[in-house]
NULO-613193 format. One line per 5 residues: their letters; for each residue x, y, z of C-alpha. Coordinates in steps of 0.2 Angstrom, whole numbers, plus 5000, padded with zeros to 4 digits. Layout:
REM NULO-613193
a	X,Y,Z  ...
END
This chain:
REM NULO-613193
xxxxx	5000,5000,5000  5006,5017,4995  5011,5030,5009  5005,5048,5004  5017,5059,5014
xxxxx	5019,5078,5015  5036,5076,5024  5045,5062,5033  5034,5053,5046  5017,5061,5041
xxxxx	5003,5051,5033  4986,5055,5025  4971,5050,5037  4952,5050,5036  4944,5048,5053
xxxxx	4928,5052,5061  4911,5045,5066  4895,5041,5056  4878,5034,5056  4885,5016,5054
xxxxx	4891,5015,5072  4886,5031,5081  4867,5035,5085  4860,5052,5083  4864,5057,5101
xxxxx	4882,5052,5099  4883,5060,5082  4876,5076,5090  4891,5076,5103  4903,5076,5089
xxxxx	4894,5088,5077  4903,5104,5073  4894,5120,5069  4901,5134,5058  4910,5142,5073
xxxxx	4917,5126,5079  4924,5122,5062  4932,5139,5060  4940,5137,5077  4946,5120,5073
xxxxx	4955,5126,5057  4963,5140,5066  4969,5128,5080  4975,5116,5066  4986,5129,5058
xxxxx	4993,5134,5075  4998,5116,5079  5007,5114,5063  4995,5103,5053  4999,5106,5035
xxxxx	4984,5101,5026  4966,5095,5031  4948,5098,5028  4933,5095,5041  4915,5091,5037
xxxxx	4900,5089,5049  4883,5084,5043  4868,5075,5051  4875,5058,5047  4894,5060,5049
xxxxx	4908,5071,5056  4925,5068,5048  4943,5075,5046  4954,5072,5031  4972,5077,5033
xxxxx	4990,5074,5035  4998,5070,5053  5012,5061,5061  4999,5051,5071  4980,5051,5070
xxxxx	4979,5057,5088  4984,5074,5082  4967,5075,5072  4957,5066,5085  4963,5079,5098
xxxxx	4957,5093,5086  4940,5085,5084  4937,5081,5103  4943,5098,5109  4931,5107,5097
xxxxx	4915,5096,5100  4906,5089,5115  4913,5071,5112  4927,5063,5122  4942,5053,5116
xxxxx	4936,5038,5125  4919,5039,5116  4928,5042,5099  4938,5026,5102  4922,5016,5104
xxxxx	4913,5022,5088  4925,5029,5077  4934,5024,5061  4952,5028,5056  4958,5025,5038
xxxxx	4976,5028,5032  4984,5033,5016  4976,5023,5001  4962,5017,5013  4958,5035,5017
xxxxx	4958,5040,4999  4946,5025,4995  4935,5031,5009  4934,5049,5003  4929,5043,4985
xxxxx	4915,5032,4993  4908,5046,5004  4909,5059,4990  4900,5049,4977  4885,5044,4989
xxxxx	4890,5026,4991  4893,5028,5009  4878,5039,5012  4864,5033,5025  4853,5034,5010
xxxxx	4862,5026,4995  4865,5039,4981  4862,5055,4992  4874,5067,4984  4872,5081,4996
xxxxx	4888,5077,5004  4898,5082,4989  4893,5100,4991  4898,5099,5009  4915,5092,5004
xxxxx	4917,5107,4992  4912,5119,5006  4925,5111,5018  4938,5112,5005  4935,5131,5002
xxxxx	4936,5135,5020  4952,5125,5023  4960,5133,5007  4955,5151,5014  4965,5146,5030
xxxxx	4980,5140,5020  4977,5122,5025  4976,5114,5008  4991,5106,4999  4992,5100,4981
xxxxx	4988,5082,4986  4972,5087,4995  4967,5099,4981  4969,5085,4968  4960,5072,4978
xxxxx	4945,5083,4981  4944,5088,4962  4945,5069,4958  4931,5065,4970  4921,5079,4962
xxxxx	4924,5072,4945  4919,5055,4950  4903,5061,4958  4898,5071,4942  4902,5056,4931
xxxxx	4892,5044,4942  4877,5056,4942  4878,5058,4923  4881,5040,4918  4872,5030,4931
xxxxx	4855,5030,4939  4861,5028,4957  4853,5044,4962  4837,5042,4951  4820,5044,4960
xxxxx	4816,5055,4975  4825,5047,4990  4832,5058,5004  4829,5061,5022  4817,5075,5017
xxxxx	4808,5064,5005  4807,5050,5018  4800,5061,5031  4786,5066,5019  4783,5048,5014
xxxxx	4781,5044,5032  4768,5057,5035  4758,5052,5020  4758,5033,5025  4755,5036,5044
xxxxx	4743,5051,5044  4725,5049,5039  4715,5064,5032  4731,5074,5029  4722,5087,5019
xxxxx	4714,5093,5035  4729,5093,5046  4739,5108,5052  4758,5106,5048  4771,5116,5057
xxxxx	4789,5117,5050  4801,5124,5062  4818,5127,5054  4821,5133,5036  4839,5127,5033
xxxxx	4843,5116,5019  4834,5100,5026  4819,5111,5031  4818,5119,5014  4819,5102,5005
xxxxx	4806,5094,5017  4794,5109,5015  4795,5108,4996  4792,5089,4996  4777,5092,5007
xxxxx	4769,5105,4996  4773,5094,4980  4767,5078,4987  4753,5083,4998  4747,5099,4989
xxxxx	4744,5105,5007  4739,5123,5011  4739,5121,5030  4758,5123,5032  4766,5136,5044
xxxxx	4784,5141,5044  4794,5147,5059  4813,5151,5059  4823,5160,5072  4828,5172,5058
xxxxx	4812,5176,5051  4817,5183,5034  4824,5166,5029  4806,5159,5033  4798,5173,5023
xxxxx	4808,5170,5008  4803,5151,5008  4785,5156,5012  4784,5168,4998  4791,5156,4986
xxxxx	4779,5142,4991  4764,5153,4996  4764,5148,5014  4760,5156,5031  4775,5163,5041
xxxxx	4775,5166,5060  4787,5174,5072  4798,5163,5083  4789,5170,5098  4773,5162,5092
xxxxx	4781,5144,5093  4772,5139,5108  4755,5144,5101  4758,5136,5084  4763,5120,5092
xxxxx	4747,5119,5101  4738,5121,5084  4748,5109,5075  4744,5090,5071  4761,5087,5063
xxxxx	4778,5096,5068  4794,5094,5057  4809,5101,5067  4825,5104,5056  4834,5118,5066
xxxxx	4853,5119,5068  4853,5122,5087  4866,5113,5097  4853,5110,5111  4834,5104,5111
xxxxx	4822,5118,5107  4806,5109,5110  4803,5099,5126  4788,5093,5137  4786,5110,5145
xxxxx	4783,5119,5129  4769,5108,5124  4751,5111,5130  4741,5099,5120  4723,5093,5119
xxxxx	4725,5082,5103  4737,5070,5096  4754,5077,5089  4766,5069,5077  4784,5076,5078
xxxxx	4798,5072,5066  4815,5078,5072  4827,5079,5057  4840,5088,5067  4858,5083,5073
xxxxx	4860,5086,5087  4843,5081,5092  4832,5097,5094  4817,5088,5102  4819,5082,5120
xxxxx	4813,5064,5121  4803,5069,5137  4789,5075,5125  4785,5056,5123  4779,5057,5141
xxxxx	4764,5066,5135  4749,5056,5129  4746,5057,5111  4763,5063,5106  4773,5052,5094
xxxxx	4792,5057,5091  4801,5050,5075  4819,5054,5072  4829,5055,5056  4838,5038,5060
xxxxx	4821,5029,5059  4817,5038,5043  4833,5033,5035  4830,5015,5038  4814,5016,5026
xxxxx	4818,5006,5010  4807,5007,4995  4808,5002,4977  4818,5017,4973  4832,5012,4984
xxxxx	4832,4994,4978  4834,5000,4960  4848,5011,4965  4858,4996,4972  4858,4989,4954
xxxxx	4870,5003,4949  4883,5001,4962  4895,4991,4952  4894,5004,4938  4898,5018,4950
xxxxx	4912,5008,4958  4920,5005,4941  4919,5024,4938  4928,5027,4955  4941,5015,4951
xxxxx	4945,5023,4934  4947,5041,4941  4955,5034,4957  4968,5026,4946  4972,5042,4937
xxxxx	4974,5051,4954  4986,5037,4961  4996,5038,4945  4998,5057,4948  5003,5054,4966
xxxxx	5016,5042,4961  5024,5054,4949  5023,5068,4961  5030,5057,4975  5047,5052,4966
xxxxx	5049,5068,4956  5059,5077,4969  5070,5062,4972  5074,5060,4953  5077,5079,4951
xxxxx	5089,5078,4966  5097,5062,4958  5099,5071,4942  5108,5086,4950  5119,5074,4960
xxxxx	5124,5065,4944  5127,5081,4935  5138,5087,4949  5148,5071,4948  5149,5073,4929
xxxxx	5156,5091,4931  5169,5086,4943  5175,5072,4931  5175,5083,4916  5185,5096,4925
xxxxx	5198,5083,4929  5199,5077,4911  5200,5094,4904  5216,5097,4914  5223,5079,4911
xxxxx	5220,5078,4892  5227,5090,4879  5214,5086,4865  5199,5085,4876  5183,5085,4866
xxxxx	5171,5096,4877  5156,5094,4866  5157,5076,4863  5160,5072,4882  5145,5083,4887
xxxxx	5134,5074,4875  5139,5056,4880  5139,5060,4899  5121,5068,4897  5115,5053,4888
xxxxx	5122,5041,4901  5114,5052,4915  5097,5051,4906  5098,5033,4904  5102,5030,4922
xxxxx	5088,5041,4929  5076,5033,4917  5080,5016,4924  5077,5023,4942  5060,5030,4936
xxxxx	5055,5014,4929  5060,5005,4945  5050,5017,4956  5035,5015,4944  5035,4996,4945
xxxxx	5020,4991,4956  5029,4975,4962  5041,4985,4972  5039,4998,4987  5041,5015,4981
xxxxx	5045,5022,4998  5059,5009,5000  5065,5013,4983  5065,5032,4986  5074,5029,5003
xxxxx	5087,5018,4995  5091,5031,4981  5092,5045,4994  5104,5035,5005  5115,5028,4991
xxxxx	5117,5045,4983  5116,5055,4999  5102,5066,4993  5094,5079,5004  5076,5075,5010
xxxxx	5063,5085,5000  5045,5088,5005  5034,5078,4993  5020,5089,4991  5021,5108,4991
END
């Protein structure tokens, strides 16, 4: 397996937690809001981390970056979230070098998503890349890798049907409402939170239920008003939340708050209420279930809903994986060339230095020294020697790291950083 190194002793890691081993509560502990991500990037730069990106979504929180040891990245995550190192060790995954590259490709192309083919993560990876680059935390390796993952994502979207049909957490929540609520056209629906998931859910509600009894509330009212104007819906102030909760038959919560915004004390009910919490961390306190007639559904439950659309998507996994392998091979070929290039350049300089020393000696020793002929022959010999070393390093049957180290040791070359 290839080692992707920035400098001696550093490796490329992908680590984090996801829906696969961490429930919603634990994912909430490790989630990072915009401020926490910004602080993490500043801390990473101060601690000498040369290149990394960080993402945090409802399904996963991850760091991709170079480090001497993965603990350097784990420390950044735990110090900027509510999660502990002990909890991380219980539920986390850590991938190194090529395995880390493989993981990013699967995540970025929707193959590792909680709902197969959900491509929202690629836009989040793009955003994370831009944020890190603005902080000077992106090297050429990471930039090339991100661009390769984006390329794979686009090609899979275009050439396969792995994202065909409407399947997402937002869509699943609407389908749950349709299947479990009778006489929906006469029910009052309150949507609290108009971020991306909230907007998508709202649009799906309008599209699939043709419902006119939908009320929007958001902490920042102008965001709700924009959506309300677009979809012709009622918008209320945040201060009206308790009143609107009492009127509602169905509540969809999709806020970005770090602590619960709805709990038992806020509900003064005299009829059944269905609450769908699409937030990470959870924004509805589980104590609401102590009230008779209240049903609480979290996004983890919705994500388990499988239908014909998902089954059809699975048929396109092999085609998607073939596209990933093709683009990943191009990326790995690029990394190999980038990896040994400094060593070959240094080798060529060393051989040229030896050549100049020998030619100077022969100039003094020989009366009829043919300068032009000697230069031509020695340059051709140097080129043939370096070509042999290049072919050896490209040979997949041998370890490139060992080969580079051997060349540097034998010719006493100065160690160079692999990626600038």
